[in-house]
C-alpha positions in Angstrom: -12.2 -28.6 -10.0 -13.5 -25.2 -8.8 -14.9 -22.8 -11.4 -12.9 -19.7 -12.3 -14.1 -16.4 -10.7 -14.1 -13.0 -12.3 -12.5 -10.0 -10.6 -15.9 -8.4 -10.4 -17.1 -11.3 -8.2 -14.4 -10.9 -5.5 -15.4 -9.8 -2.1 -14.3 -10.3 1.5 -15.1 -13.1 4.0 -14.0 -16.0 1.7 -10.5 -17.3 0.7 -11.3 -20.1 -1.7 -11.2 -17.9 -4.8 -9.8 -18.9 -8.1 -9.0 -16.3 -10.7 -7.0 -16.1 -14.0 -5.3 -12.8 -14.2 -2.5 -11.0 -16.0 0.0 -9.0 -13.8 0.0 -5.7 -15.6 2.1 -3.8 -13.0 4.4 -5.2 -10.3 6.8 -3.4 -7.9 8.3 -3.9 -4.5 7.5 -1.3 -1.9 9.1 -0.7 1.5 7.5 1.0 4.6 8.7 1.1 8.1 5.4 -0.3 9.3 4.9 -3.1 6.7 8.4 -3.9 5.6 9.0 -5.0 2.0 5.9 -6.0 0.1 5.2 -6.9 -3.5 2.4 -4.7 -5.0 0.6 -5.6 -8.2 -2.3 -4.7 -10.5 -4.2 -7.6 -12.0 -6.5 -7.6 -15.0 -8.9 -10.4 -16.0 -10.2 -11.5 -19.4 -13.1 -9.0 -19.0 -10.8 -6.1 -18.5 -11.6 -5.7 -14.8 -8.7 -4.7 -12.5 -7.9 -5.2 -8.9 -4.8 -4.4 -6.7 -2.9 -7.3 -5.2 -0.4 -7.5 -2.2 2.1 -10.0 -1.0 3.0 -9.1 2.6 6.6 -9.2 4.0 6.3 -12.7 5.5 5.3 -14.2 2.1 7.6 -12.1 -0.2 10.3 -14.9 -0.3 7.7 -17.5 -1.1 6.2 -15.7 -4.1 8.9 -13.3 -5.5 10.3 -15.8 -8.0 6.9 -16.8 -9.4 5.4 -13.4 -10.0 6.5 -11.3 -13.0 5.0 -8.3 -14.7 3.1 -9.2 -18.0 2.7 -12.8 -17.0 -0.7 -14.5 -16.7 -1.3 -16.7 -13.7 -4.1 -18.6 -12.0 -4.3 -17.6 -8.3 -6.0 -20.0 -5.9 -6.8 -19.5 -2.2 -6.2 -15.8 -1.3 -8.1 -13.4 0.9 -9.9 -10.2 -0.3 -9.9 -7.1 1.9 -11.1 -3.6 1.7 -9.0 -1.2 -0.3 -8.8 2.3 1.1 -6.6 5.3 1.3 -4.7 7.5 -1.1 -2.8 6.5 -4.3 -5.1 3.6 -5.1 -4.3 1.8 -8.3 -7.8 0.6 -9.2 -11.4 1.6 -8.6 -12.2 -1.9 -7.2 -13.4 -1.5 -3.6 -11.3 -4.5 -2.6 -7.7 -5.9 -3.0 -6.2 -9.4 -3.2 -3.9 -10.4 -0.3 -1.8 -13.5 -0.7 -1.7 -16.1 2.1 1.0 -18.6 2.8 -1.4 -21.2 1.4 -2.0 -19.2 -1.8 -1.2 -21.2 -5.0 0.1 -19.6 -8.2 -0.2 -21.7 -11.3 1.1 -21.2 -14.9 -1.6 -21.0 -17.6 -2.3 -19.9 -21.1 -1.6 -16.2 -21.4 -4.3 -13.5 -21.7 -4.0 -11.4 -24.8 -0.9 -9.2 -25.0 -3.1 -6.1 -25.6 -4.8 -6.5 -22.2 -2.7 -3.7 -20.7 -5.3 -2.2 -18.3 -4.3 1.2 -19.6 -7.2 3.7 -19.3 -5.7 7.2 -20.2 -7.6 10.2 -18.9 -8.1 13.5 -20.7 -5.4 16.1 -19.7 -8.2 18.7 -19.1 -9.8 16.5 -16.4 -6.4 16.4 -14.6 -5.8 20.1 -15.0 -9.3 21.0 -13.8 -9.0 18.9 -10.7 -12.2 17.0 -11.5 -10.7 13.5 -10.8 -10.8 11.8 -7.4 -7.3 12.5 -5.9 -7.4 9.1 -4.1 -6.9 7.2 -7.4 -3.9 7.1 -9.7 -4.6 7.8 -13.3 -3.0 6.9 -16.6 -1.8 9.6 -19.0 -0.3 9.2 -22.4 1.6 11.8 -24.4 4.8 13.0 -25.9 7.5 14.4 -23.6 8.2 17.9 -24.8 10.2 19.3 -21.9 12.5 17.8 -19.3 14.3 19.8 -16.6 17.6 19.0 -15.0 17.6 17.0 -11.8 17.2 19.2 -8.8 17.8 18.2 -5.1 15.2 19.7 -2.8 14.4 19.2 0.9 11.1 17.4 1.6 10.3 16.9 5.2 14.0 17.5 6.1 15.1 14.8 3.6 17.0 15.4 0.4 14.9 14.4 -2.6 15.7 14.4 -6.3 13.1 15.9 -8.6 12.7 16.4 -12.3 10.0 18.4 -14.0 8.4 17.0 -17.2 5.9 18.4 -19.6 3.7 16.1 -21.8 1.7 17.0 -24.9 -1.4 15.2 -26.1 -2.7 14.9 -29.7 -4.7 18.2 -29.2 -1.5 20.0 -28.1 -2.9 20.2 -24.5 0.1 20.4 -22.1 0.4 18.6 -18.8 3.2 19.6 -16.4 4.3 17.2 -13.8 7.0 16.6 -11.2 8.7 13.3 -10.7 10.6 12.8 -7.4 12.9 10.1 -6.0 14.1 9.8 -2.4 
């Protein structure tokens, strides 16, 4: 039986990888170019994270076996470069499922392996973070606006303004929107 790989070992040009990972985030995404995909963030026993994607042609094959917070062994997938804006991890690569990828049940990784890495509000407010990467923030919601409908690129979009407070009473305003 093949040895288990760590996320830190994953790189392109090979598909016979085998990793034990916890799915810490999972969502479906739709784009005109790519259709519906399943997007995930995985963490391994060492706390390393990597983004994972199931492309539209394989969504039906894998949707029922992938759930957030579950631990799985993934076998035979490809690893490609990760680039662009709104990246979920600092890992330079991402996992892409193939039609031949196998997903196996296994013993769960610890519940507290959340992958959460909260950043300091001041770093967000000062603009010192790389804007290509998403970040985690934790705080108390201290203000919430009413839902507003605004036009974004000619399309009506709902938005809500929220303000968070951290333990040092630093405030972080943000806007959440939904199309």
